[in-house]
N, C-alpha and C positions, 0 to 999 in steps of 0.2 A: 530597618534598610529592607527588609523581608519584604516587608508590605508595598514601600512602594516598588519595586521590581514588580510585584504583583500587579499593580495600577499599571504600569507602562506595559505590562502581558499583555491587559485586556484591552489595551489601546491598539498596541499593537495588531490584535488577534481579529480585532474588529475591523480593521483597516483592508482587512483581505475579505469582508462582507461586502464585496461592492454592489451587489444585487439591491442590498439597503440603500444603499445612496444615491440610485439612481432615481431619476425625478419624473416615471411613468408610473401608470398604473399597472404594468404588469407583474410590478413588485409585491402587489396584494397578499401575495402568497409566501413570500419571504417574512412579509412584515408583521401576519399571522402566526407566522412559526419563533419567530424571535421576543413578539413584546406580548411575552403574555405571563412575566413575572419579574420582579425586582432586577434580578440580575439581566435579561434581557435591555432591562433601561438603562442599567449601568453601562452596559455594552453599545447603546444608541447612544448614550449621551458619549461616552467614551471618542464616536467617531464624531458625534460634531466639534469636540474639540480640537479632535485631529485635523478637520475639517479647517477650521480658524487658524490652523497652524501651517498649510499651505502657502507656497511662496506669493501666490499670487494676493494675500489676503496679508497676514502678521508675518509670516514667516520670510518677508520681504518687501512687498511691496505698500504693502499700507504703514510701511515700520520705517525703517532705513532706505529704502530703496527709493521708488518711483512717488511714493510721496514726500518725501525729505527733500529731494532733488525740487521742491517746487519752492520752497523758500531759499535763505540765504548759508546755510550750512555749509555749503561744497565751495570749492573752487568751480568758477565756469569750467566745463568740458571742451573738448574739440568738437568741431563739426562732423569726426567720423566716430563719436563717442554714445553709445547706447544709448543715455542720457542726456545727450544735445537738446532734443526736442522738449524734453519735457523741462529741462530748465528754462526755454524758454515759451513754454504752455502754450505749444502747438499743439492742443490736443488733435486735430484732424487728420494730424501726420502719426500720431502712436497712440490707434484705438485698440491696440493688444493689450494692454495691460490694464487700461479702463475699464474693457471690456470683461474683463477677467477679473477685476472686482466685484463689477455689476452682477455678473452668471456666480461667482462664486459666493455671494453674501446671500443672493436668494437662494443659490444651492443650502448654504446652511438653514436657511428661513425653512426650506420643505424639508429638510428631516427632522427641525423642531414640529413641525407642523404634523408630519405623522405620525411621531410619538404623539402628541397631544390629542389624536384622535384616541387613542387605546387607555389613556392613563387612569381614565374612570375606572377600568376593571381592576383596576387593583386596589389592597383590601387597604381600609383609611389606615396609617401608619404615619413616623417621623419619615421613613422613607419616602413614603409615595409627597409627602407636603414637600420633600427639596425636589423631588423632581419636577413636578408640578412649578415650584419658584424658580429653579434652572431653567427650564423649557419656557415660560416666559421671558424671565427675565434676557435671557438668551436673543428670544426674537425681539426683543425691544431694541438690546444693543446693536442688531444687524441693522433695523430698520432707520434708527438712527443716524449710522456709518453711514448708511445711502442717502439720507435725506440732507446731511452735510455734504457733501460732494455732488449729490445730481439735483437736489433741491435748490430753491430761488436763495435769493442774498433777502434776508427776510429784513433786513435793517432798512432795505432803500427799495422791496419790491413787496413789502408786506406779507399775509398769512396767506391770503387769499389767491395765492397762485398756485397754478397745476407743481407737481413735486414726485411724489415718483407712488407707484401699489402696495399700501400696505397688503400684503396677504396673512391674513391671519385666518385661513380655511386650506386646508389640501384640498386645489382645483388645478383641472389642467386644460381648462379653459384662460384666455384671455381675462383680464383683471381691470378693472377702472385706476386710473391715474387720478389718485385723491389731491387735495389741494393742501399745504403746508400745515393749516389749521385743524383738517382732518386727521391727518398724519402722528402731529400731536398730540390730538384727541384719545388716537388709539393707542401710540406708547404711554401715555398716562396709566390707561386701562388695563396696558398689558403689565405695566409697572404695580400698578394698584394690587394685581390678581399676585404676582408674584411676591409683594412683600405680604401681603396677607399670608400666604405659604411659608414663607421662610419665619413666621413669628417665633420659631424655636427653632432656629439656624444653631447650631452646635458652636458658630463662630462666636455668638457674641455672648459665650459665657467660656471660653479656649481662646489658644494661640489662633492665628491664621495658618500654622503649618503643624499643631500638634495630631497628632492622630488618635481619632475616635474608635478604633479598633483596638481596647482594653484587655479583652480576655482571649488568650491565646489561641481557645480553642472554637471560638466563635470563625461564623465563615466571613473569608475578606467583603467588606463594605467601602467601595470607593468615595460612595457617596458622604463620609461622615469624616474622610482624611484629606486635610491639607486644605480645609475651607477657603482660603484663598487664592488659591489657584482653581479656583470654580466659583461660576456666578452664585452669588452669596445676598446675605442679608443686606451689610454695607454697600456692596458694590449697585444694590436697585434702588438706595437712597439716595447713591450720589447719583446714581443715572437721572432720577429725578429731580435732581439738584442742575444737573448739566442741560436736561430736556428746556428745563424751567427758566436757564440765562438763555438756551439758545431761541425759545421762543421772545425774549424782552423783558422778562417778568423776573428781575432783578433779585425782588425782596423775598419770591418766593425760591429762589435759585437759595437765597442765602437763609429761608427756614429750614431747606432741608440739608444744607451742609453745615448748618449748626447742629441736627438732630446725629446725624454725623459724628461731628467734632465733640459734642457733649459726652457720646457713650463710650467711644474709643479711649477719652481722656479716663472715663471713671475705671473701666476694664481695663487698659492698656495693650490690649488686642492686636491694634495697631500702633505702629506709637512712630515718632519720626527717631533716624537714627540722629545718636549721639556720634560728638566727634572723635571719640575715642574710638569708635565700633570703626570710623571710615578708614582706617589704619590696617583693616584684611580686606583682603581681595575677595572674601564672599561679600564682603559688605561697599564695594565701588560703584553700585547701581542701586543702593538702599533698598534690596528687597524687600525688609521686613516695613514698609512703609505703604506694599502695594497693596491695592484694596481687592482689585479681581488682575488676576494673570494668567497666563497660560503655561504651560512647561512643554517644550520642544525638543523632541532627541535630537534634529538637526542643526540648531540654533551656532553651533560655532561654526558648523560648516556655512551655512545661510551670510552668517554675519565676514566670513573671510572670502563668499565672494563678491564681497562690495569693498569690503575693509582688508587692504593686504598688511599680511602680518608683518612684526617688526623681525629685519633682517632680508622682508619680499624687497628684491630693488627692479621688479618693474613700474615702468616711467609713471609719472602723474596720469599721462595723457594715455595708458592703458583702458580701454573700454571690457569690464563695467566698473574698475575701478573709481573708487570718489575720495577726497582729500579734502578736510575742512579747511576753510578760508581762515586758522589760525590767527595769524598777525589780524585781520578786519575782525575778527570777533573780538582779540582782545581790548582793540583798540575803539570799537563802537560798543562790546558791550560787556566784557567780565570786568575791565579795567576803565569802564565810563568813569569819568568824573566826579559826577552825579549820585552814581548810584554801585557802582563796582568795587572791587577787593582786589588787592594781590593773594590774600589770603585763599579767594574761593577756593575750596576742592577740585571742584568742577574743573576750572580754569587750568590748576596745576598740575604743567608736565608730566607726564606718566601717571595721571588719571583717568582723565577720559581723552585724553590728546598725547601724544608723545615723537619726539623727533626721531628720527632714525637714521642710527651713524651709520649704519651698511652703506648709505648712498651719500655721493658726493656733495651735490645739491641737497643740503637737509631737508625732505619734506616732512610735517607734519601730520600726523595718520590719528584716525579716531579709533582709541583703544581701549573705549569703556566695556563695547563687548568679547575682548581677546579673553582668553582664558586658556589655560594650560590644555592641550591634547588628551594627556591624563587623566583628567578631571571627568566623575562617571555622574550621569543624571542620576544612578543607581544610589549613591553615596548621600547621605541624611545631612551632612554639611554643603556641599557641592551643586547639590541640587538648582539650589537658588541662581547659581549661574544661568541655568537654561529656561530661567524664568524670563518670559514678555509680558513686560506691563503695559496694562490695557488702562486702570484707575487705579492714580494714588493719593495720598493724603495730601501731598501737594497741590494736586488738584483740587480739590475742597478746601484746602484752608484759601485758594485765588478764586473761587469762586464768592467766598462769603465775603474775600478783600473787595472784591470790586463792588458789590452793593455798599460798605462801607465806607469806602471811597467820599460817598457824597452826605450817607447818613450818621457816621460816626465815624471819622476821620481817623482819629487816637485808634480805634480799635482797630483800624485797615494797616493803621502801620504796626501795631502788634503784633497783628497774622503775618505782614511782611516781614518783621523781625525775627518770629519764632521759625521761619522756614530757612531764612539767611543765616540764620543761627546755628541751625544743625546743616549747613554746607560750609562750615567752620568760617566765616565772613564775622569778624573779631566787631568789627566797628557798627553800630546799630544806628536807623535813623532814628532821630529826634526832630518829632513831630514840631510845626511851627506854625504860624498861618499864611507863611508863603506859600504851604504845600495845597493848594485849592483839589480841586476834584481830577481836573486833566492829568496835573502832575502824578498824582497818587494812581491812577489807573495807569499812566504810562511806566510808572516805577511796577506795577504788577505785569504789567506785559513785558517788560523786559526780562523780570524773574520769573515768567510763563517763558521768554527764549534763552535762558539759560540753564534754564531746568529740562527741556523737552528738545536738546540736540541728538537728532537722530532716531528720535519718538514718531516721527510721522506724525505729531498731532499739530503743528502749527499752522498749517493751510489754513485747515477750518476755522480757526481762530483768529486769522487776519480777516477770511469769509465772515463771520461772522460780526466782526467789527468795522466791514468795509473797508480796512486800511491797508495803505503802503505796505508792499513788503520790504525788508529791511535788506537790503544789497548794498554794495557799495555805491553802484546807482539805482535809487530806490526805483521799484516797480509798483505805478501806479494800479490802485483798484478799479476794475472792469467787471461787469456782471457776466460779461464771457469769460475770463479769465479766473473767474472763481465759482465756474457752475460748470461741473462734467458733461459732456456730452451723452443722451440717452441712444446705446447702442441701438446700431441702425435694423438687425434683427428683432429687436423688442418694439420697432417702430413699426416693423413691418408685417408683425404677426400680433401684435398687440394694439392698433391704431385705436385712436381715441377721437 
């Protein structure tokens, strides 16, 4: 527990080092003072993860806030609601969160590039390798997010279309916008470098939450603690799978996915939650399945800014509160006659959704992110409640299943049944010849929808497949709907 507190202290301390976080050349002096030993790089990485936790990124907008309003999770807000325009995909009228996503992701990339400039001066060691792996992995992760949001609809427009700048060096001048194909090539280059550096990643031989600081007298090292809450070997291979899938190479995506599945199945480092474990409050969001996650001290506060607590009597029309379309989700998704189940843990009242007896017209609320105020991030048990999932084992199984839907439908169904069983769905699918490729892929997509309520993931899945967004009235796919506008400042100061 003390070591977790130390990790948090390092992160909190480094937040105050604002000079390092700036993106202008004037900060080179601060960079020189800080990045001269392992401890400095540990603090630098703490700042990077802290930046990813801001509300413009995974602390809200890229998670359960802005991104989730674009799909069919929530009831339609009224015209006075702060998310009304987002729900209607009227991007030109809500540039602030979109610009914030762009600026914040490139801010993280800039931090990484500052550190990569100096990492070679460190002596060779496992610590140096972990730092290099995390930096290249995070840089790829952030660029991939930008490609998915601001880049083209590859299925419709192809790969030779201008997308985003891939900033793989610390520069302070305008940078060329790369095509989607060029971005994917650079993503693969960074991920290859990260994977090479991660060959001896401690997560491959120990738990995702293990503490590598085994000797009480050694100096605390955040790099080897809770590897599942940092960029790591499995996260990089998972990203290789996701990038291949996004490119349209499902076979290659499945090969990478199978690498993860095979290895974690043998070492049990990352595993599916058992049905018995679901009864624990700490397992409500299945944290032991997370391959890459962030720990956010403000998690509860951020969640309750969107999802009101049970007993909060504010009306469903109150901005910025969001309420799930629970009845519609039940009828059309969780209890669907073709693939749903009343036993699904995720839909059972009190788990991810709950009605509120304090309100006369009993609306359901999203409670998957709720936990008691008394829970502490410094507690070895409750720290998982503060995790923000970014990549999970569920994602990997669905990537593999999508490829097998055509090449090996029996295996695709087997993978679907694996994840369904872990969610307490009692009746498995039984494969029959009427289950063609389209049917199985629809089952896979609906399973993704069930799993990713409030996770901010589904919009880009709709985009990748150029698929109508599921709502009470389906929202048809268009290129404009699935492509965020490039910020005006970027177009002004970085013309192409």
